Residue, then its C-alpha position, 0 to 999 in steps of 0.5 A: m853123308p854115307s850111311d856107314m860113316p859116324i854121325t859125330a866124332w864120338q858116334t858110330r853109324d848105330p847109335e846103340d853101339l858101345l864105342a870100344h871093345p871090352d878087350a881094348p887097351c887103355g886109350g884104344t878101341g880094339p877091333g871093329f867099327c868104332v872110334m877113338p875114346g878119350p876123356i869127356i869134360g864139361d858139356s861135350l857129352p856123347w851118346g855112348l862111352p867105352h865098355p865099363g869093364s874095359p881098360a879104355a873105360v878107365y881112361v875115360w871115366l878116371d879122367p885126371t881132371r875129375p876130383p879123386a872122390e869122383q874117380k873113386t866113386a865111378a870106379a867102385d859103384p857096381p854096374l846096374e843089373a836092372l832098372d824099373d820104369n819108376t826109377r828110370a823116370l825119376a833119374a831121367v828128370a834129375y839128369g835133365e834138370g841137373s847141370v851138365n857137370d853131372v854133380f851127384e848131390e845136385m841130381a840127388g837133391i832134385a830127386n829128393v824134392l820130386v819124391r817129397q812132392q809126390k808123397a805130399r800130393g798123394y801120388k802113388t808113384v813118382s813116375g805118375f807124379i812126373a807124368a801129371n805135373k809139368t811144374y816140377a818136371f819140365a825136363a819130362h815135357d819140354g824136349n830136354q835132350r838129357y831126359g830123353r837120352l836116359m829114358k831111351a838108354k839101355l843098361a849097357r849105355i847107362n853103366a858106361d856113362a858116369g853121369m847117367k849112372a849117377a842119376v840112377k844112383a840119385a833116384l835110388n837114394a831118393l826112393s829108399d826109406k834110408g836114403k840121404d836128403y840132399a835137398n835138406g827138406g827143400y820142396f823147390w829148386d832153381g837154376a841159373d835163371v834166378k840170377s839172369n832173371y833176378a828182378k822178375h823171378p817168381k821167388v825173388v818177387k816174393g822174397i828170398h833169404f839164404t840161410d847159409e852163404s854157401h847156398n848163394i852159388y850165384q852171388i845174388a842178394n837176399k830180398d825182403v818182401p814183407g807181408e801180413e795175413f789177417y783173420r777173416d770173419k764168418d762172411n770171409k771178409l778180412t778183419k783187423t786181427s793179424r794172423g802173422k807177418w813174414d819178411y820173405v817167402y822162400e829160404s834156402t835149404a841147400a845148394w849143389g852144382g848149379t841148383i839152389f833148393w828152397k822151402y817156405n819160411d816158417n813165418f809165412l806158413k804160420a801166417t797164411g796156413n799155406k801147405p809146404h808143398n804148394 
């Protein structure tokens, strides 16, 4: 392929190029080497979109298939003027772990969990927690393309991509002392694998319960796995005195997009003395 040809129908020979001139008419590209913009739906995500201030951006961002509330949010949010490394790392994991539909609440909930885990485990920054702990940040360590895309993106590209911009907004919300907790107290999350691997899923094996039917986005069954913990004597041997019983270990706290959020059942915590973040 000649070096001056686009890599894809949505990408110029320079992957850092924006795809439309700021003065382009709606639906057009304007002068220069660029390709025709159009609405992006589902998981067909490009590396760049038209300039956020151009009429063409309205054609892409305010795709009539998007819900009115989402259209309003995309148009109203001011462009980012700066992005520190800590916020970028959190946004990138939320973007990478979230579903390809770029649901703000879903990414915000993931960011909330990461910040909650970071604080509970004593890390000074969420970026330090992400770098050190692969269990709660798979996207940062397994070659996730969406994570890599946001980590490398310049501000102009982030401002031109409604999904990445929403991920940064989600990160800022989680890092704010006044931010909303979209995970509703959750310390863990799961995606579609909780259904596809239901029988062997680590949480299902220990017992799950949906506290609200709206959380059951994959229409899977609650599963009781009763347990009991006993006190130990001075030699650390189990006695016959019960500390408490539980019917399941995990209960749902929220669900957004393709993600279910969980916390430990209070009875399990009381009986075992387990910490809520472990």
